[in-house]
Backbone of each chain as nested JSON, in Angstrom:
{
  "chains": [
    {"id": "A", "residues": [
      {"number": 1, "name": "UNK", "atoms": {"N": [-88.566, 41.065, 4.837], "CA": [-87.303, 40.538, 5.085], "C": [-87.295, 40.372, 3.64]}},
      {"number": 2, "name": "UNK", "atoms": {"N": [-85.814, 40.609, 2.976], "CA": [-85.285, 40.213, 1.971], "C": [-85.099, 38.882, 1.94]}},
      {"number": 3, "name": "UNK", "atoms": {"N": [-85.158, 38.201, 0.819], "CA": [-85.455, 36.906, 0.561], "C": [-83.837, 36.114, 0.431]}},
      {"number": 4, "name": "UNK", "atoms": {"N": [-82.704, 37.424, 0.11], "CA": [-81.463, 37.241, 0.129], "C": [-80.757, 36.295, 0.782]}},
      {"number": 5, "name": "UNK", "atoms": {"N": [-81.193, 36.333, 2.101], "CA": [-80.242, 36.143, 3.195], "C": [-79.493, 36.963, 3.906]}},
      {"number": 6, "name": "UNK", "atoms": {"N": [-79.139, 38.007, 3.206], "CA": [-77.602, 38.945, 3.736], "C": [-78.617, 39.825, 5.137]}},
      {"number": 7, "name": "UNK", "atoms": {"N": [-77.655, 40.544, 5.748], "CA": [-78.182, 41.021, 6.661], "C": [-79.463, 41.973, 6.53]}},
      {"number": 8, "name": "UNK", "atoms": {"N": [-80.142, 42.235, 7.295], "CA": [-81.354, 43.212, 7.203], "C": [-81.143, 44.476, 7.454]}},
      {"number": 9, "name": "UNK", "atoms": {"N": [-81.366, 45.738, 7.196], "CA": [-81.244, 47.07, 7.322], "C": [-80.507, 47.343, 8.791]}},
      {"number": 10, "name": "UNK", "atoms": {"N": [-81.454, 46.875, 9.719], "CA": [-81.489, 47.165, 11.175], "C": [-80.463, 46.416, 11.886]}},
      {"number": 11, "name": "UNK", "atoms": {"N": [-80.008, 44.988, 10.949], "CA": [-78.584, 44.433, 11.438], "C": [-77.848, 45.152, 10.872]}},
      {"number": 12, "name": "UNK", "atoms": {"N": [-77.432, 45.777, 9.751], "CA": [-76.53, 46.364, 9.276], "C": [-76.216, 47.639, 10.089]}},
      {"number": 13, "name": "UNK", "atoms": {"N": [-77.479, 48.465, 10.229], "CA": [-77.323, 49.699, 11.149], "C": [-76.44, 48.988, 12.443]}},
      {"number": 14, "name": "UNK", "atoms": {"N": [-77.155, 48.483, 13.112], "CA": [-76.515, 47.786, 14.154], "C": [-74.569, 47.403, 14.102]}},
      {"number": 15, "name": "UNK", "atoms": {"N": [-74.823, 47.389, 12.999], "CA": [-73.12, 46.789, 12.711], "C": [-72.494, 47.806, 12.365]}},
      {"number": 16, "name": "UNK", "atoms": {"N": [-72.751, 48.895, 12.145], "CA": [-72.012, 50.185, 11.753], "C": [-72.164, 50.691, 12.693]}},
      {"number": 17, "name": "UNK", "atoms": {"N": [-73.052, 50.579, 14.068], "CA": [-72.97, 51.469, 15.284], "C": [-71.985, 50.718, 16.215]}},
      {"number": 18, "name": "UNK", "atoms": {"N": [-71.994, 49.298, 16.022], "CA": [-70.673, 49.047, 16.771], "C": [-69.334, 49.322, 16.052]}},
      {"number": 19, "name": "UNK", "atoms": {"N": [-69.016, 49.358, 15.239], "CA": [-68.053, 49.776, 14.666], "C": [-67.248, 50.491, 15.164]}},
      {"number": 20, "name": "UNK", "atoms": {"N": [-68.242, 51.75, 14.876], "CA": [-68.241, 53.154, 14.769], "C": [-68.068, 53.045, 16.855]}},
      {"number": 21, "name": "UNK", "atoms": {"N": [-68.623, 52.391, 17.485], "CA": [-67.9, 52.46, 18.957], "C": [-66.742, 51.737, 19.106]}},
      {"number": 22, "name": "UNK", "atoms": {"N": [-66.187, 50.639, 18.51], "CA": [-65.191, 50.155, 18.697], "C": [-63.834, 51.025, 18.169]}},
      {"number": 23, "name": "UNK", "atoms": {"N": [-64.625, 51.877, 17.243], "CA": [-63.345, 52.828, 16.619], "C": [-63.004, 54.184, 17.665]}},
      {"number": 24, "name": "UNK", "atoms": {"N": [-64.312, 54.108, 18.549], "CA": [-64.157, 55.32, 19.28], "C": [-63.33, 54.913, 20.441]}},
      {"number": 25, "name": "UNK", "atoms": {"N": [-63.734, 53.876, 20.662], "CA": [-62.918, 53.526, 21.724], "C": [-61.302, 53.112, 22.025]}},
      {"number": 26, "name": "UNK", "atoms": {"N": [-60.936, 52.889, 20.547], "CA": [-59.495, 52.459, 20.106], "C": [-58.669, 53.909, 20.454]}},
      {"number": 27, "name": "UNK", "atoms": {"N": [-59.48, 55.076, 19.608], "CA": [-58.943, 56.288, 19.338], "C": [-58.796, 56.718, 21.235]}},
      {"number": 28, "name": "UNK", "atoms": {"N": [-59.723, 56.685, 21.696], "CA": [-60.004, 56.748, 23.408], "C": [-58.623, 56.229, 23.994]}},
      {"number": 29, "name": "UNK", "atoms": {"N": [-58.58, 55.025, 23.718], "CA": [-57.21, 54.296, 24.219], "C": [-56.355, 54.97, 24.257]}},
      {"number": 30, "name": "UNK", "atoms": {"N": [-55.729, 54.852, 22.627], "CA": [-54.377, 55.675, 22.551], "C": [-54.543, 56.717, 22.692]}},
      {"number": 31, "name": "UNK", "atoms": {"N": [-55.383, 57.845, 23.032], "CA": [-55.066, 58.948, 23.578], "C": [-54.694, 59.231, 25.112]}},
      {"number": 32, "name": "UNK", "atoms": {"N": [-55.936, 57.884, 25.782], "CA": [-55.083, 57.906, 27.394], "C": [-53.759, 57.382, 27.489]}},
      {"number": 33, "name": "UNK", "atoms": {"N": [-53.441, 56.654, 26.717], "CA": [-52.217, 55.336, 26.904], "C": [-51.448, 56.933, 26.63]}},
      {"number": 34, "name": "UNK", "atoms": {"N": [-51.532, 57.48, 25.638], "CA": [-50.296, 58.517, 25.23], "C": [-50.014, 59.452, 26.289]}},
      {"number": 35, "name": "UNK", "atoms": {"N": [-51.204, 59.942, 26.956], "CA": [-50.992, 61.104, 27.953], "C": [-50.668, 60.566, 29.016]}},
      {"number": 36, "name": "UNK", "atoms": {"N": [-50.817, 59.246, 29.427], "CA": [-50.165, 58.374, 30.659], "C": [-48.953, 58.78, 30.811]}},
      {"number": 37, "name": "UNK", "atoms": {"N": [-48.065, 58.122, 29.938], "CA": [-46.946, 57.707, 29.333], "C": [-46.022, 58.69, 29.482]}},
      {"number": 38, "name": "UNK", "atoms": {"N": [-46.771, 59.897, 28.814], "CA": [-46.177, 61.282, 28.748], "C": [-45.879, 61.707, 30.144]}},
      {"number": 39, "name": "UNK", "atoms": {"N": [-47.031, 61.637, 31.047], "CA": [-46.537, 62.075, 32.004], "C": [-45.817, 61.512, 33.184]}},
      {"number": 40, "name": "UNK", "atoms": {"N": [-45.476, 59.951, 32.556], "CA": [-44.757, 59.266, 33.561], "C": [-43.508, 59.267, 33.252]}},
      {"number": 41, "name": "UNK", "atoms": {"N": [-43.21, 59.544, 31.84], "CA": [-41.968, 59.47, 31.366], "C": [-41.537, 60.529, 31.17]}},
      {"number": 42, "name": "UNK", "atoms": {"N": [-41.724, 61.577, 31.051], "CA": [-41.193, 62.948, 29.893], "C": [-40.575, 63.972, 30.877]}},
      {"number": 43, "name": "UNK", "atoms": {"N": [-39.49, 64.406, 31.179], "CA": [-39.412, 65.325, 31.979], "C": [-39.73, 66.69, 31.606]}},
      {"number": 44, "name": "UNK", "atoms": {"N": [-40.671, 67.419, 32.589], "CA": [-41.511, 68.282, 32.375], "C": [-40.631, 69.874, 31.765]}},
      {"number": 45, "name": "UNK", "atoms": {"N": [-39.622, 69.546, 32.534], "CA": [-38.718, 71.156, 32.149], "C": [-38.394, 70.81, 30.909]}},
      {"number": 46, "name": "UNK", "atoms": {"N": [-38.556, 70.1, 30.074], "CA": [-38.225, 70.115, 28.421], "C": [-37.023, 71.084, 28.183]}},
      {"number": 47, "name": "UNK", "atoms": {"N": [-35.83, 70.554, 28.644], "CA": [-34.543, 70.956, 28.259], "C": [-34.122, 70.971, 26.67]}},
      {"number": 48, "name": "UNK", "atoms": {"N": [-34.762, 70.027, 25.745], "CA": [-34.44, 69.841, 24.553], "C": [-35.716, 69.389, 23.689]}},
      {"number": 49, "name": "UNK", "atoms": {"N": [-35.851, 69.356, 22.946], "CA": [-36.717, 68.711, 21.856], "C": [-37.111, 67.709, 21.538]}},
      {"number": 50, "name": "UNK", "atoms": {"N": [-35.816, 66.918, 21.451], "CA": [-35.429, 65.277, 21.236], "C": [-35.732, 64.572, 22.458]}},
      {"number": 51, "name": "UNK", "atoms": {"N": [-36.232, 63.202, 22.301], "CA": [-36.54, 62.278, 23.54], "C": [-35.027, 61.589, 23.22]}},
      {"number": 52, "name": "UNK", "atoms": {"N": [-34.715, 61.897, 24.771], "CA": [-33.401, 60.799, 24.877], "C": [-33.333, 59.583, 25.162]}},
      {"number": 53, "name": "UNK", "atoms": {"N": [-32.433, 58.681, 25.052], "CA": [-32.17, 57.334, 25.181], "C": [-33.043, 56.436, 26.339]}},
      {"number": 54, "name": "UNK", "atoms": {"N": [-33.256, 57.325, 27.544], "CA": [-33.913, 56.683, 28.969], "C": [-35.455, 57.092, 28.681]}},
      {"number": 55, "name": "UNK", "atoms": {"N": [-35.954, 58.143, 28.054], "CA": [-37.314, 58.293, 27.92], "C": [-37.846, 57.287, 26.579]}},
      {"number": 56, "name": "UNK", "atoms": {"N": [-37.173, 57.068, 25.411], "CA": [-37.402, 56.277, 24.837], "C": [-37.604, 54.705, 25.242]}},
      {"number": 57, "name": "UNK", "atoms": {"N": [-36.827, 54.468, 26.027], "CA": [-37.078, 53.134, 26.699], "C": [-38.259, 53.29, 27.424]}},
      {"number": 58, "name": "UNK", "atoms": {"N": [-38.454, 53.997, 28.325], "CA": [-39.564, 54.277, 29.141], "C": [-41.084, 54.111, 28.098]}},
      {"number": 59, "name": "UNK", "atoms": {"N": [-41.016, 55.063, 27.377], "CA": [-42.043, 54.878, 26.433], "C": [-42.339, 53.469, 26.231]}},
      {"number": 60, "name": "UNK", "atoms": {"N": [-41.495, 52.881, 25.668], "CA": [-41.565, 51.464, 24.982], "C": [-42.308, 50.56, 26.13]}},
      {"number": 61, "name": "UNK", "atoms": {"N": [-42.075, 50.941, 27.347], "CA": [-42.343, 49.599, 28.447], "C": [-43.387, 49.95, 28.743]}},
      {"number": 62, "name": "UNK", "atoms": {"N": [-43.976, 51.686, 29.093], "CA": [-44.846, 51.845, 29.457], "C": [-45.943, 51.698, 28.561]}},
      {"number": 63, "name": "UNK", "atoms": {"N": [-46.047, 51.648, 27.3], "CA": [-46.944, 51.279, 26.548], "C": [-47.293, 49.817, 26.385]}},
      {"number": 64, "name": "UNK", "atoms": {"N": [-46.083, 49.137, 26.762], "CA": [-45.911, 47.799, 27.048], "C": [-47.362, 47.479, 27.917]}},
      {"number": 65, "name": "UNK", "atoms": {"N": [-46.873, 47.84, 29.258], "CA": [-47.345, 47.724, 30.544], "C": [-49.15, 48.334, 30.331]}},
      {"number": 66, "name": "UNK", "atoms": {"N": [-49.134, 49.466, 29.738], "CA": [-50.775, 50.156, 29.919], "C": [-51.47, 49.008, 28.989]}},
      {"number": 67, "name": "UNK", "atoms": {"N": [-50.831, 47.855, 27.93], "CA": [-51.648, 47.694, 27.171], "C": [-51.866, 46.058, 28.361]}},
      {"number": 68, "name": "UNK", "atoms": {"N": [-50.977, 45.943, 28.965], "CA": [-51.095, 44.312, 29.702], "C": [-52.655, 44.942, 30.601]}},
      {"number": 69, "name": "UNK", "atoms": {"N": [-52.0, 45.991, 31.242], "CA": [-53.224, 46.483, 32.371], "C": [-54.477, 46.718, 31.612]}},
      {"number": 70, "name": "UNK", "atoms": {"N": [-54.634, 46.756, 30.326], "CA": [-56.349, 46.938, 29.201], "C": [-56.341, 45.325, 29.167]}},
      {"number": 71, "name": "UNK", "atoms": {"N": [-55.545, 44.523, 29.149], "CA": [-56.104, 43.212, 28.812], "C": [-56.623, 42.576, 30.044]}},
      {"number": 72, "name": "UNK", "atoms": {"N": [-55.951, 42.729, 31.071], "CA": [-56.145, 42.546, 32.668], "C": [-57.427, 42.868, 33.133]}},
      {"number": 73, "name": "UNK", "atoms": {"N": [-57.801, 43.997, 32.853], "CA": [-58.701, 44.73, 33.479], "C": [-60.045, 43.82, 32.317]}},
      {"number": 74, "name": "UNK", "atoms": {"N": [-59.812, 44.014, 31.034], "CA": [-60.905, 43.403, 29.843], "C": [-61.218, 41.993, 30.477]}},
      {"number": 75, "name": "UNK", "atoms": {"N": [-60.046, 41.304, 31.083], "CA": [-60.709, 40.161, 31.465], "C": [-61.593, 39.97, 32.733]}},
      {"number": 76, "name": "UNK", "atoms": {"N": [-61.304, 40.806, 33.326], "CA": [-61.752, 40.844, 34.848], "C": [-63.293, 41.488, 34.495]}},
      {"number": 77, "name": "UNK", "atoms": {"N": [-63.579, 42.475, 33.478], "CA": [-64.83, 42.839, 33.035], "C": [-65.463, 41.885, 32.301]}},
      {"number": 78, "name": "UNK", "atoms": {"N": [-64.691, 40.764, 31.942], "CA": [-65.439, 39.77, 31.084], "C": [-65.384, 39.555, 29.724]}},
      {"number": 79, "name": "UNK", "atoms": {"N": [-63.922, 40.53, 29.296], "CA": [-63.183, 40.205, 28.144], "C": [-64.382, 41.355, 26.883]}},
      {"number": 80, "name": "UNK", "atoms": {"N": [-64.8, 42.208, 27.475], "CA": [-65.329, 43.094, 26.746], "C": [-64.468, 44.253, 26.395]}},
      {"number": 81, "name": "UNK", "atoms": {"N": [-64.064, 45.085, 25.462], "CA": [-64.385, 44.52, 24.035], "C": [-62.957, 43.877, 23.668]}},
      {"number": 82, "name": "UNK", "atoms": {"N": [-62.98, 42.77, 22.91], "CA": [-61.983, 42.014, 22.529], "C": [-60.576, 42.88, 22.054]}},
      {"number": 83, "name": "UNK", "atoms": {"N": [-59.331, 42.329, 22.271], "CA": [-58.455, 43.042, 21.829], "C": [-57.798, 42.497, 20.357]}}
    ]},
    {"id": "B", "residues": [
      {"number": 1, "name": "UNK", "atoms": {"N": [-53.804, 57.491, 13.713], "CA": [-54.753, 56.242, 13.758], "C": [-55.114, 56.354, 12.191]}},
      {"number": 2, "name": "UNK", "atoms": {"N": [-55.261, 55.559, 11.344], "CA": [-55.448, 55.561, 9.805], "C": [-56.429, 54.092, 9.6]}},
      {"number": 3, "name": "UNK", "atoms": {"N": [-56.758, 54.031, 8.596], "CA": [-57.665, 53.201, 7.814], "C": [-57.159, 51.614, 8.092]}},
      {"number": 4, "name": "UNK", "atoms": {"N": [-56.122, 51.597, 8.726], "CA": [-55.673, 50.05, 8.766], "C": [-56.188, 49.553, 10.346]}},
      {"number": 5, "name": "UNK", "atoms": {"N": [-57.012, 50.337, 10.908], "CA": [-57.597, 50.17, 12.143], "C": [-58.926, 49.612, 11.815]}},
      {"number": 6, "name": "UNK", "atoms": {"N": [-59.288, 49.76, 10.403], "CA": [-60.879, 48.918, 10.204], "C": [-60.595, 47.246, 9.819]}},
      {"number": 7, "name": "UNK", "atoms": {"N": [-59.497, 46.772, 9.475], "CA": [-59.205, 45.407, 9.392], "C": [-59.214, 44.826, 8.024]}},
      {"number": 8, "name": "UNK", "atoms": {"N": [-59.971, 43.677, 7.718], "CA": [-60.177, 43.377, 6.541], "C": [-62.018, 43.697, 6.129]}},
      {"number": 9, "name": "UNK", "atoms": {"N": [-61.663, 44.798, 5.0], "CA": [-62.596, 45.3, 4.818], "C": [-63.363, 44.632, 3.44]}},
      {"number": 10, "name": "UNK", "atoms": {"N": [-62.744, 43.888, 2.627], "CA": [-62.447, 43.444, 1.538], "C": [-64.07, 42.622, 1.32]}},
      {"number": 11, "name": "UNK", "atoms": {"N": [-64.507, 41.998, 2.025], "CA": [-65.894, 41.223, 1.795], "C": [-67.156, 41.811, 1.823]}},
      {"number": 12, "name": "UNK", "atoms": {"N": [-66.86, 43.457, 2.286], "CA": [-67.861, 44.889, 2.138], "C": [-68.409, 44.795, 1.134]}},
      {"number": 13, "name": "UNK", "atoms": {"N": [-69.586, 45.243, 0.38], "CA": [-69.914, 46.191, -0.481], "C": [-69.555, 47.584, -0.557]}},
      {"number": 14, "name": "UNK", "atoms": {"N": [-69.57, 48.065, -1.607], "CA": [-68.366, 49.453, -1.89], "C": [-68.906, 50.488, -0.865]}},
      {"number": 15, "name": "UNK", "atoms": {"N": [-70.625, 50.659, -0.926], "CA": [-71.284, 51.533, -0.195], "C": [-70.854, 51.546, 1.684]}},
      {"number": 16, "name": "UNK", "atoms": {"N": [-70.63, 50.372, 1.887], "CA": [-70.549, 49.731, 2.638], "C": [-68.675, 50.213, 3.315]}},
      {"number": 17, "name": "UNK", "atoms": {"N": [-68.131, 50.298, 2.27], "CA": [-66.748, 50.339, 2.513], "C": [-66.424, 52.165, 2.681]}},
      {"number": 18, "name": "UNK", "atoms": {"N": [-67.314, 52.765, 1.926], "CA": [-67.149, 54.108, 2.148], "C": [-67.404, 54.657, 3.109]}},
      {"number": 19, "name": "UNK", "atoms": {"N": [-69.127, 54.198, 3.4], "CA": [-69.254, 54.212, 4.863], "C": [-68.534, 54.413, 5.775]}},
      {"number": 20, "name": "UNK", "atoms": {"N": [-67.344, 53.112, 5.876], "CA": [-66.79, 52.888, 7.478], "C": [-65.598, 53.717, 7.078]}},
      {"number": 21, "name": "UNK", "atoms": {"N": [-64.916, 54.102, 5.834], "CA": [-63.815, 55.318, 5.356], "C": [-64.162, 56.495, 5.817]}},
      {"number": 22, "name": "UNK", "atoms": {"N": [-65.546, 56.478, 5.709], "CA": [-66.354, 58.158, 6.01], "C": [-66.44, 58.259, 7.5]}},
      {"number": 23, "name": "UNK", "atoms": {"N": [-66.43, 57.149, 8.287], "CA": [-66.443, 57.297, 9.749], "C": [-65.14, 57.498, 10.018]}},
      {"number": 24, "name": "UNK", "atoms": {"N": [-64.431, 56.607, 9.664], "CA": [-62.561, 56.752, 10.133], "C": [-62.041, 58.176, 9.805]}},
      {"number": 25, "name": "UNK", "atoms": {"N": [-62.6, 58.755, 8.75], "CA": [-62.178, 60.22, 8.412], "C": [-62.678, 61.216, 9.606]}},
      {"number": 26, "name": "UNK", "atoms": {"N": [-63.911, 60.832, 10.042], "CA": [-64.649, 62.193, 10.854], "C": [-64.005, 61.643, 12.129]}},
      {"number": 27, "name": "UNK", "atoms": {"N": [-63.837, 60.706, 12.329], "CA": [-63.092, 60.241, 13.552], "C": [-61.82, 60.878, 13.73]}},
      {"number": 28, "name": "UNK", "atoms": {"N": [-60.88, 61.37, 12.523], "CA": [-59.569, 61.624, 12.599], "C": [-59.575, 63.245, 12.904]}},
      {"number": 29, "name": "UNK", "atoms": {"N": [-60.71, 63.245, 11.965], "CA": [-60.447, 65.014, 12.384], "C": [-60.88, 65.412, 13.508]}},
      {"number": 30, "name": "UNK", "atoms": {"N": [-61.79, 64.727, 14.321], "CA": [-62.197, 65.003, 15.789], "C": [-60.721, 64.454, 16.745]}},
      {"number": 31, "name": "UNK", "atoms": {"N": [-60.135, 63.703, 16.143], "CA": [-59.201, 63.422, 16.747], "C": [-58.09, 64.599, 17.018]}},
      {"number": 32, "name": "UNK", "atoms": {"N": [-58.021, 64.914, 15.818], "CA": [-56.644, 65.812, 15.614], "C": [-57.043, 67.382, 16.233]}},
      {"number": 33, "name": "UNK", "atoms": {"N": [-58.273, 67.836, 16.133], "CA": [-58.774, 69.028, 17.017], "C": [-58.474, 68.851, 18.229]}},
      {"number": 34, "name": "UNK", "atoms": {"N": [-58.941, 67.409, 18.603], "CA": [-58.771, 67.19, 20.334], "C": [-57.253, 67.352, 20.875]}},
      {"number": 35, "name": "UNK", "atoms": {"N": [-56.257, 66.46, 19.9], "CA": [-54.722, 66.416, 20.131], "C": [-54.435, 68.072, 20.232]}},
      {"number": 36, "name": "UNK", "atoms": {"N": [-54.962, 69.064, 19.421], "CA": [-54.386, 70.579, 19.22], "C": [-54.592, 71.155, 20.6]}},
      {"number": 37, "name": "UNK", "atoms": {"N": [-56.313, 71.019, 20.834], "CA": [-56.426, 71.363, 22.45], "C": [-55.528, 70.802, 23.329]}},
      {"number": 38, "name": "UNK", "atoms": {"N": [-55.229, 69.612, 23.764], "CA": [-54.962, 69.248, 24.43], "C": [-53.524, 69.577, 24.858]}},
      {"number": 39, "name": "UNK", "atoms": {"N": [-52.89, 69.466, 23.284], "CA": [-51.333, 70.09, 23.309], "C": [-51.08, 71.292, 23.844]}},
      {"number": 40, "name": "UNK", "atoms": {"N": [-52.086, 72.116, 23.388], "CA": [-52.2, 73.473, 23.726], "C": [-52.148, 73.731, 25.254]}},
      {"number": 41, "name": "UNK", "atoms": {"N": [-52.944, 72.743, 25.866], "CA": [-53.257, 73.132, 27.385], "C": [-51.937, 72.805, 28.036]}},
      {"number": 42, "name": "UNK", "atoms": {"N": [-51.465, 71.451, 27.914], "CA": [-50.324, 70.777, 28.495], "C": [-49.383, 71.71, 28.792]}},
      {"number": 43, "name": "UNK", "atoms": {"N": [-48.92, 72.322, 26.98], "CA": [-47.251, 73.094, 26.961], "C": [-47.752, 74.521, 27.929]}},
      {"number": 44, "name": "UNK", "atoms": {"N": [-48.944, 75.03, 27.543], "CA": [-49.381, 76.423, 28.46], "C": [-48.93, 76.081, 29.812]}},
      {"number": 45, "name": "UNK", "atoms": {"N": [-49.844, 74.991, 30.482], "CA": [-49.381, 74.613, 31.946], "C": [-48.155, 74.285, 32.097]}},
      {"number": 46, "name": "UNK", "atoms": {"N": [-47.569, 73.903, 31.266], "CA": [-45.911, 73.414, 31.839], "C": [-44.709, 74.439, 31.293]}},
      {"number": 47, "name": "UNK", "atoms": {"N": [-45.122, 75.844, 30.663], "CA": [-44.195, 76.749, 30.55], "C": [-44.554, 77.719, 31.084]}},
      {"number": 48, "name": "UNK", "atoms": {"N": [-45.655, 77.912, 31.309], "CA": [-45.977, 79.588, 31.221], "C": [-46.624, 79.519, 33.0]}},
      {"number": 49, "name": "UNK", "atoms": {"N": [-45.856, 80.534, 33.426], "CA": [-46.142, 80.512, 34.939], "C": [-46.391, 82.184, 35.456]}},
      {"number": 50, "name": "UNK", "atoms": {"N": [-45.639, 82.796, 34.905], "CA": [-45.736, 84.12, 34.875], "C": [-46.518, 85.368, 34.138]}},
      {"number": 51, "name": "UNK", "atoms": {"N": [-47.159, 86.161, 34.835], "CA": [-48.186, 86.999, 34.252], "C": [-47.742, 88.622, 34.081]}},
      {"number": 52, "name": "UNK", "atoms": {"N": [-46.397, 88.792, 34.032], "CA": [-46.025, 90.189, 34.232], "C": [-46.253, 91.087, 32.892]}},
      {"number": 53, "name": "UNK", "atoms": {"N": [-45.978, 90.117, 31.924], "CA": [-46.045, 90.76, 30.433], "C": [-47.201, 90.199, 29.893]}},
      {"number": 54, "name": "UNK", "atoms": {"N": [-47.94, 90.675, 28.663], "CA": [-48.595, 89.925, 28.289], "C": [-48.243, 89.16, 26.835]}},
      {"number": 55, "name": "UNK", "atoms": {"N": [-46.942, 89.553, 26.516], "CA": [-46.515, 88.564, 25.238], "C": [-45.469, 87.532, 26.091]}},
      {"number": 56, "name": "UNK", "atoms": {"N": [-45.13, 86.222, 25.577], "CA": [-44.086, 85.453, 26.156], "C": [-43.066, 86.095, 26.058]}},
      {"number": 57, "name": "UNK", "atoms": {"N": [-42.137, 85.68, 26.883], "CA": [-40.552, 85.83, 26.62], "C": [-40.061, 84.646, 25.714]}},
      {"number": 58, "name": "UNK", "atoms": {"N": [-38.447, 84.848, 25.859], "CA": [-38.033, 83.82, 24.588], "C": [-38.346, 82.596, 25.408]}},
      {"number": 59, "name": "UNK", "atoms": {"N": [-37.651, 82.726, 26.832], "CA": [-37.747, 81.318, 27.448], "C": [-39.202, 80.461, 27.385]}},
      {"number": 60, "name": "UNK", "atoms": {"N": [-40.052, 81.154, 27.459], "CA": [-41.563, 80.68, 27.469], "C": [-41.696, 79.986, 26.12]}},
      {"number": 61, "name": "UNK", "atoms": {"N": [-41.5, 80.943, 25.205], "CA": [-41.599, 80.713, 23.465], "C": [-40.494, 79.183, 23.405]}},
      {"number": 62, "name": "UNK", "atoms": {"N": [-39.595, 79.217, 23.836], "CA": [-38.536, 78.095, 23.649], "C": [-39.148, 76.943, 24.303]}},
      {"number": 63, "name": "UNK", "atoms": {"N": [-39.619, 77.028, 25.656], "CA": [-40.335, 76.0, 26.283], "C": [-41.456, 75.194, 25.659]}},
      {"number": 64, "name": "UNK", "atoms": {"N": [-42.17, 76.091, 24.613], "CA": [-43.466, 75.717, 24.185], "C": [-43.372, 75.172, 23.146]}},
      {"number": 65, "name": "UNK", "atoms": {"N": [-42.47, 75.131, 22.186], "CA": [-41.758, 74.865, 21.187], "C": [-40.899, 73.397, 21.568]}},
      {"number": 66, "name": "UNK", "atoms": {"N": [-40.519, 73.039, 22.505], "CA": [-39.712, 71.691, 22.585], "C": [-40.748, 70.911, 23.255]}},
      {"number": 67, "name": "UNK", "atoms": {"N": [-41.491, 71.521, 24.267], "CA": [-43.021, 70.782, 24.579], "C": [-43.696, 70.159, 23.454]}},
      {"number": 68, "name": "UNK", "atoms": {"N": [-43.946, 71.166, 22.676], "CA": [-44.811, 70.893, 21.209], "C": [-44.054, 69.495, 20.594]}},
      {"number": 69, "name": "UNK", "atoms": {"N": [-42.69, 69.961, 20.359], "CA": [-42.286, 69.039, 19.532], "C": [-41.821, 67.584, 20.379]}},
      {"number": 70, "name": "UNK", "atoms": {"N": [-41.597, 67.596, 21.352], "CA": [-41.785, 66.452, 22.231], "C": [-42.915, 65.603, 22.298]}},
      {"number": 71, "name": "UNK", "atoms": {"N": [-43.829, 65.96, 22.306], "CA": [-45.221, 65.793, 22.911], "C": [-45.118, 65.087, 21.265]}},
      {"number": 72, "name": "UNK", "atoms": {"N": [-45.063, 65.691, 20.125], "CA": [-45.361, 65.0, 18.852], "C": [-44.402, 63.478, 18.959]}},
      {"number": 73, "name": "UNK", "atoms": {"N": [-42.797, 63.919, 19.044], "CA": [-42.026, 62.643, 18.38], "C": [-42.806, 61.649, 19.512]}},
      {"number": 74, "name": "UNK", "atoms": {"N": [-43.429, 61.742, 21.017], "CA": [-43.466, 61.009, 22.229], "C": [-44.479, 60.291, 21.026]}},
      {"number": 75, "name": "UNK", "atoms": {"N": [-45.773, 60.789, 21.096], "CA": [-46.852, 60.589, 20.033], "C": [-46.664, 59.276, 18.982]}},
      {"number": 76, "name": "UNK", "atoms": {"N": [-45.684, 59.945, 18.317], "CA": [-45.385, 58.892, 16.952], "C": [-44.603, 57.362, 17.519]}},
      {"number": 77, "name": "UNK", "atoms": {"N": [-43.649, 57.67, 18.505], "CA": [-43.412, 56.31, 19.178], "C": [-44.595, 55.856, 19.901]}},
      {"number": 78, "name": "UNK", "atoms": {"N": [-45.347, 56.245, 20.296], "CA": [-46.267, 55.065, 21.247], "C": [-47.202, 55.024, 19.796]}},
      {"number": 79, "name": "UNK", "atoms": {"N": [-47.224, 55.589, 18.922], "CA": [-48.15, 55.107, 18.032], "C": [-47.899, 53.998, 17.349]}},
      {"number": 80, "name": "UNK", "atoms": {"N": [-46.368, 53.226, 16.979], "CA": [-45.387, 52.561, 16.669], "C": [-45.765, 51.489, 17.568]}},
      {"number": 81, "name": "UNK", "atoms": {"N": [-45.817, 51.477, 18.791], "CA": [-45.258, 50.213, 19.957], "C": [-46.884, 50.214, 19.881]}},
      {"number": 82, "name": "UNK", "atoms": {"N": [-47.728, 50.723, 19.681], "CA": [-49.374, 50.554, 20.029], "C": [-49.762, 49.389, 18.588]}},
      {"number": 83, "name": "UNK", "atoms": {"N": [-49.16, 50.221, 17.374], "CA": [-49.443, 49.36, 16.362], "C": [-48.749, 47.84, 16.575]}},
      {"number": 84, "name": "UNK", "atoms": {"N": [-47.689, 47.717, 17.029], "CA": [-46.889, 46.396, 17.008], "C": [-47.73, 45.461, 17.92]}},
      {"number": 85, "name": "UNK", "atoms": {"N": [-48.219, 45.686, 19.023], "CA": [-48.913, 45.454, 20.032], "C": [-50.076, 44.94, 19.438]}},
      {"number": 86, "name": "UNK", "atoms": {"N": [-50.868, 45.487, 18.428], "CA": [-51.914, 45.23, 17.863], "C": [-51.725, 43.781, 16.944]}},
      {"number": 87, "name": "UNK", "atoms": {"N": [-50.811, 44.054, 16.599], "CA": [-50.478, 43.045, 15.69], "C": [-49.797, 41.575, 16.126]}},
      {"number": 88, "name": "UNK", "atoms": {"N": [-49.811, 41.688, 17.732], "CA": [-49.179, 40.774, 18.305], "C": [-47.589, 40.501, 18.139]}},
      {"number": 89, "name": "UNK", "atoms": {"N": [-46.61, 41.869, 17.695], "CA": [-45.471, 41.425, 17.419], "C": [-44.375, 41.012, 18.847]}},
      {"number": 90, "name": "UNK", "atoms": {"N": [-43.526, 40.089, 18.881], "CA": [-43.222, 39.953, 20.236], "C": [-42.112, 40.763, 20.446]}},
      {"number": 91, "name": "UNK", "atoms": {"N": [-41.449, 41.817, 21.57], "CA": [-40.559, 42.739, 21.604], "C": [-39.566, 42.291, 22.816]}},
      {"number": 92, "name": "UNK", "atoms": {"N": [-38.578, 43.03, 22.84], "CA": [-37.501, 42.446, 24.179], "C": [-37.792, 43.489, 24.974]}},
      {"number": 93, "name": "UNK", "atoms": {"N": [-37.583, 42.87, 26.295], "CA": [-38.135, 43.746, 27.335], "C": [-37.425, 45.006, 27.587]}}
    ]}
  ]
}
């Protein structure tokens, strides 16, 4: 073990591994959130390419609620991972 | 997704910073490819229902264009809101 007192190589590898898992989790969360809110808020007939006002509000509220659900479930699972 | 996901990296040595940045780049590439595939699948499923011809008709083509554009706009908006929530910004109901 190095006399410097910094993390050992093993500890460093573990930290990188954790960081990678955390990042993958966030990307997955974002993707699921995006798809869930698209399904809930967007009319599948695609009458136009723009988002209308109703859809915009729906998206904002959907994202907010999804986030709350994430935190709620996180609490119930014992707070892993931290937001 | 971008490098702001990494939070405060300033304390790390250079090689560690580069390693984290490389990780983000890789995740970004994988995520883009995944997005491409899922968008194609979604717009195909929502817009294409008949198979009397081999080529898309005008209606199907417009539908796919609108679908893709709409999803991309939606995704950007979600991204903005997500970032706000991550930073703990208070927003109106």
